[in-house]
C-alpha positions, 0 to 999 in steps of 0.5 A, spaced: 500 500 500 502 506 497 503 512 503 502 518 500 505 524 503 501 529 506 499 535 502 501 543 505 493 545 504 492 540 509 489 544 514 493 540 520 499 541 517 498 549 515 496 549 523 502 546 524 507 550 520 504 558 523 505 555 530 513 555 527 512 561 524 509 564 531 515 560 534 519 564 530 517 570 530 519 573 537 526 578 536 528 574 544 528 567 540 531 569 535 538 572 539 539 565 542 538 562 536 544 566 534 548 565 540 547 557 540 550 557 532 556 557 535 556 550 540 552 549 545 552 552 551 548 553 559 542 557 561 548 562 565 552 562 558 546 563 554 543 569 559 550 573 558 551 573 551 543 575 550 543 580 556 536 576 557 533 575 565 533 568 568 525 568 567 524 570 560 531 566 558 528 560 561 521 561 558 524 562 552 528 556 552 522 552 553 518 554 548 524 553 542 526 546 545 518 544 545 518 546 538 523 542 537 528 547 535 533 547 541 534 540 545 536 540 552 541 535 555 543 536 562 549 535 564 553 534 572 549 541 575 547 544 568 542 544 562 546 545 555 542 547 549 544 547 542 540 546 535 536 540 533 534 541 528 541 545 524 536 548 517 533 553 522 539 557 520 537 557 512 530 557 513 533 564 517 538 566 512 533 566 507 528 570 510 534 575 512 536 575 505 530 576 502 528 583 507 536 585 505 533 585 498 527 589 499 529 594 505 535 595 499 530 595 493 525 600 497 531 605 499 532 606 491 526 608 490 526 612 495 532 615 493 529 616 485 523 619 487 527 624 491 532 625 486 525 626 480 522 631 484 528 634 487 533 634 481 538 632 486 
């Protein structure tokens, strides 16, 4: 019997994708991911690198771990967090590149508009 791959039009898949992007829509979480790009860190190290308070940081780490983006490994009295799926960086890079292109295009459009209307 052949199994079919779920389509992206499946409401359950769409909801899961929306939830995934909600997790990534928080600047503090993106900051945490950036810190962990170089490797695993414990909560204290992540806090020092991001400037996030303990309670706030713990909340974000929990959300990222529950989403499957981070994994948590207890080591002695500390817990170390690391990226569970490195493809997250490709996704973020793609989004950053597109946003950068759009900003540059808008700047060029504004520059052209100003020179046309002011003669400069």
